[in-house]
C-alpha positions as CSV (number, residue, x, y, z in Angstrom):
1,X,-51.6,12.8,16.8
2,X,-50.7,15.9,14.8
3,X,-48.0,15.5,12.2
4,X,-46.8,17.5,9.2
5,X,-48.6,16.4,6.1
6,X,-45.5,16.9,3.9
7,X,-42.5,15.6,5.9
8,X,-44.3,13.6,8.7
9,X,-42.6,15.4,11.5
10,X,-44.3,14.8,14.8
11,X,-43.8,15.0,18.4
12,X,-40.6,13.6,19.9
13,X,-40.2,12.5,23.5
14,X,-37.2,12.4,25.8
15,X,-36.1,13.2,29.3
16,X,-35.8,16.6,31.1
17,X,-32.7,16.3,33.2
18,X,-32.4,18.6,36.2
19,X,-29.1,19.8,37.8
20,X,-29.3,17.0,40.3
21,X,-29.9,14.6,37.4
22,X,-33.5,13.8,38.3
23,X,-35.1,12.7,35.0
24,X,-38.7,13.2,34.0
25,X,-40.5,12.7,30.7
26,X,-41.0,15.6,28.4
27,X,-42.0,16.3,24.7
28,X,-40.7,18.5,21.9
29,X,-43.5,19.5,19.5
30,X,-42.9,20.8,16.0
31,X,-44.2,24.2,15.0
32,X,-47.3,23.1,13.0
33,X,-49.6,25.5,11.2
34,X,-53.1,24.6,9.8
35,X,-53.0,25.9,6.2
36,X,-55.0,25.4,3.0
37,X,-52.8,23.8,0.4
38,X,-53.3,22.7,-3.2
39,X,-53.3,18.9,-3.4
40,X,-52.1,17.7,-6.8
41,X,-52.1,21.2,-8.0
42,X,-56.0,21.6,-8.0
43,X,-58.1,20.8,-4.9
44,X,-57.6,22.9,-1.8
45,X,-57.4,21.0,1.6
46,X,-56.7,22.1,5.1
47,X,-53.8,20.2,6.6
48,X,-51.1,20.6,9.3
49,X,-47.7,21.7,7.8
50,X,-44.5,22.4,9.8
51,X,-43.0,25.8,9.3
52,X,-39.8,24.4,7.8
53,X,-41.8,23.0,4.9
54,X,-43.7,26.3,4.5
55,X,-40.5,28.3,4.4
56,X,-38.7,26.0,2.1
57,X,-41.5,26.2,-0.6
58,X,-42.5,22.5,-0.5
59,X,-46.0,23.5,-0.2
60,X,-48.2,25.5,-2.7
61,X,-50.7,27.4,-0.6
62,X,-54.3,28.0,-1.7
63,X,-55.8,31.4,-1.5
């Protein structure tokens, strides 16, 4: 299963509820991007990172 390598955010499950209150299972997926990041400030590695971690600067991207 895909998850953010920084914060661990992954798919959440719950119920879709219709107007007549019929409940079916559904999933909410985080916005994960496959990016090259610097691990320990030196070696680049491709991992999945959520866009919130990218935007907040928790990740140093490798060029």
